[in-house]
N, C-alpha and C positions, 0 to 999 in steps of 0.2 A: 504493498501500501503507498500510495506516494505522500509523507510526511511535511516534505519541504515545504515552505510557505509562497516560494515561488511557481507559478505554472509553470511546467514541462514539457519543454517541446520535443519533438523529432522530427530529425529534417531529411530529408531522403533524397536524392538525386545521384546520377553517376557520373557527373560535371564536378570535379574537388571543388573547382573555382565555385560556385554554383553554392554547395553548400556551406562554404568557409565565407562567404560572404552575407548570406542570410543568417547564418548561425555566428556572427559577430554582431552582425545588427541586433538581432536577438538577445544576447547575451548584456549588450548594451541596454536595451532596454529593461534591462532585471531578468529575464527569464530564463531558467535552466532550461541547457540544451544538451543534449543527445543527435549524433549522426550517423549516417548512414549512406553505403554508396550501391547497394546492391538491394535486391529486394528482397531476398532470402534473409540476410540479416536485421531488417527494418521489422521483416516479422516476427524474427526471434526476439529483437529488443521489446518489442512493443507486448509479444505472448509474454516475456517474465515478469516485466513492470511498464501495467501501459502508463502510457504520458496523457498527460493534459487534451492534447492535441497534437496531431501527426501533420506535416508539410511533404505531401509526395510527388515526385514526378511520377508520369503518368509513364513515358518511356525507358521505364529501366531493360537492362539487357536478359536479367535472368527472369524476374517475377515481375511483369508490368506491376504499373498501380492501381490499377482495375482489381487486378488476383489478389494483389494483395489486403487489399480493400475485403477484397470476398471472401479472403480466407479468414480477417479479425471477425466480421461478422460472422459469421459460421463460428467462430470460436464464443459468441457472446461479448468479443467484445465493442463495443459503438462510442470508439473514442472522437471525437470529432476528427474531418478530413479533408485538408485544404488542396487541391490536385496542382501541380504545376505540370503547363503542357505547351508544345512548342505549335503543338494543333488549335486551330481557333470554328473547326466546320461544326456546324450545329450538332452533327449526330456523334462529335466525342462526346460533348461539352453532356450532354443528354445522358449517353452512356457513365459518364460520372459521377451522373446524380442521381441515377437508377441505381446503382451500385452502392449507396450508400454515403457519396460525398456530401460535404457539407458547400465548397464552397469551390472556385476555379480560378488560376489567374492563368493569362497566356503569356508566355516568352517572346519578348524582353518583360519584363517587368519593372519597377518602381519597390526598391526595398520600403519607401513609406506607404504606400497602398499596401504592398503585402500585411507589414506588421498590423497595421489598421485595421486590413483583415481577418487577423489572429485575434487580437482585442476585440473584432464587434463577435466573434463566437466566442470567445473565453465569457464576454459578459454577460451573452446571452445565457452559458452554462454555469454563470457562478464563482469562476476561478480566476479571476483576474483583479485582483485589490485595489490596485494601483492605479487603474484606470476611472479617470472623473466622465468618461465619456462625452466630453467637448473635443470635437476635433475646430484648429483656428490655424488661420491665413490670414494675415497682415491684424486690418483691424474687424476682423470676419469671425463671427465663432456661433459653432452651431452643435448645442446643447442636442445628445440623441436620446438622452431620458427623458428630459423634458419636454423634447421635440420641438426648442426653440431655435430664433435662431436672432442674431443680436451683430450688429455693426454700430461701433464706436459706441457701444453703452445703448444703442437705439435697439426695440423691439420691432422685430420684419414680420408679419405676418404671413404666412408662406402657406401652400396647400399642401397636403401630400407626398402631391408628382413631383412639385418645385422643389420640397424639401430634401426630398431622394434623388434628385436632379443635381441640388447644389453641393448634396454630401458626396454623390461622383469626384467633381471636381477638388471638393476639399481631401479626398482619397489618391489625388492626383495630380499635386499644385505641379506649375511652371509645367506639364506633360500635356502634348498634343492629342488630344484625344478625339475619333472619328465621328460620325453622325450610327453608323455599325457596332463601335462598341459603347455608345452612348443608350442607343436601342437595346443591345445584347445586356444592359447590367441595371438600366432603369425601367424599361417594358418590359424585359425578358425575352426568353427565343422563344413564345407562343405568340407573340405581338405581329397581329398582320393588319397594322391599321396604314396610316399615310405616315411612309418618313421622314416629313415638311415639321411633322410633330415638333421634332426637337427642337428645330430653330425656331417656333412660336410658344416652347416655353423656355428656352435660352431667351426668347425675348423678356416674358415676363419676370424671368428671376435677375434679369440686368440693370430692368427699369426700378424693380424696387430696393435692388444692392442700390443702385446712383444716387437714389432717395439723401442714401446717409454718406456719400462718397464716391471720389473719381473711380471709371469703369479700371473692373479685374476682371471679368471673362472676353478674351479678346477671339476673334474670328482670323483665323489662319487658310487663307484662301487656298480652296483644293484641296485641302488637307481634315480639315477641322477645327477646333473648341481650341484655348487654355485659358487655365487662371494665371495669369500674371500679379507681379505686385504691381504696385498703384504708382502713380507719377505722381507726385506733384505738381501741382499748376505753377508753382512757384521757382521751378528750376526748368520749366520750358522756356527757351530762348522765344523772346517777343520781337519780331522785326520791326526797326524803327520806319 
């Protein structure tokens, strides 16, 4: 039985550089981390002493991540699993969720996003006592527990979809995210509506945020959108 005060995370990937980067970031955040580079080793570690969460590469060489998860579930080990995958096809994501995965992150990924997803799942399971449930960027705060957004101390009322969309940007600060990525993570894989809904909702949250400060969500033409640090108008040169 785990008696550590900090949540234990098992990181599994056949690329040692990825294991090292993820494990180092998690340890910096205060987690206890164990590592494996094969599916069989991961299975043995998890069966011997189940961790609080597993970060698991799908494309392992011996036992792939889906099979590792199936075997854990068959053994009655229902620890949360976040899949790491280089694939972004719908069927691969559905397969991961079907075998009992809790979330997935597509490579390449931002470490900040992965850690935020880890905290979200551990918060749900009640095993991350150090997380206050607040995502922060510049002067913006999103309180997941209170379902509340503030900018410069001002409460901003968001609908459920607007809240989820802003949360996705806060999980991916300074990274360009495409419309398909936004649809997949905010509206999920079963969405069959008009893709222009992304533009509509981004317009909504921009207007609400910009009532209390400079723009932070920027359009990257032909690519997508990015949450970027606000630029003070005082620092922008004015032509004489």
